[in-house]
C-alpha positions in Angstrom: 58.8 12.3 -51.9 60.0 11.5 -55.3 63.4 12.8 -56.3 63.8 13.5 -60.1 67.0 13.8 -61.8 67.3 15.9 -64.8 69.7 14.8 -67.6 71.4 16.8 -70.3 70.7 15.8 -73.9 73.6 15.5 -76.6 72.2 18.9 -78.0 72.8 20.7 -74.6 69.3 21.1 -73.6 68.2 20.0 -70.1 65.4 17.6 -70.3 63.6 16.1 -67.1 62.8 12.4 -66.6 59.5 13.2 -65.2 56.6 15.6 -66.3 56.7 17.3 -62.8 60.3 18.1 -63.1 59.7 19.5 -66.6 56.9 21.8 -65.1 59.5 23.0 -62.5 62.1 23.8 -65.2 59.4 25.7 -67.1 58.6 27.6 -63.9 62.3 28.4 -63.3 62.4 30.1 -66.7 59.3 32.0 -66.1 59.6 32.9 -62.4 62.1 33.9 -60.1 64.1 31.3 -58.1 62.5 32.3 -54.8 59.0 31.5 -56.1 60.1 28.2 -57.6 61.6 27.2 -54.2 58.5 28.1 -52.4 56.6 25.9 -54.9 59.0 23.0 -54.2 58.2 23.5 -50.5 54.5 23.4 -51.2 54.9 20.2 -53.2 57.3 18.1 -51.1 56.4 19.4 -47.5 
């Protein structure tokens, strides 16, 4: 399991240190939190 830590840029936007985390952030914007959490379980479990 790889833990990714997002960081906040000086302009206030949230950017991820890895592409996978970036994809998850995009999913959070497009989908409900429940579906994102389910996807996280699919990836890490």
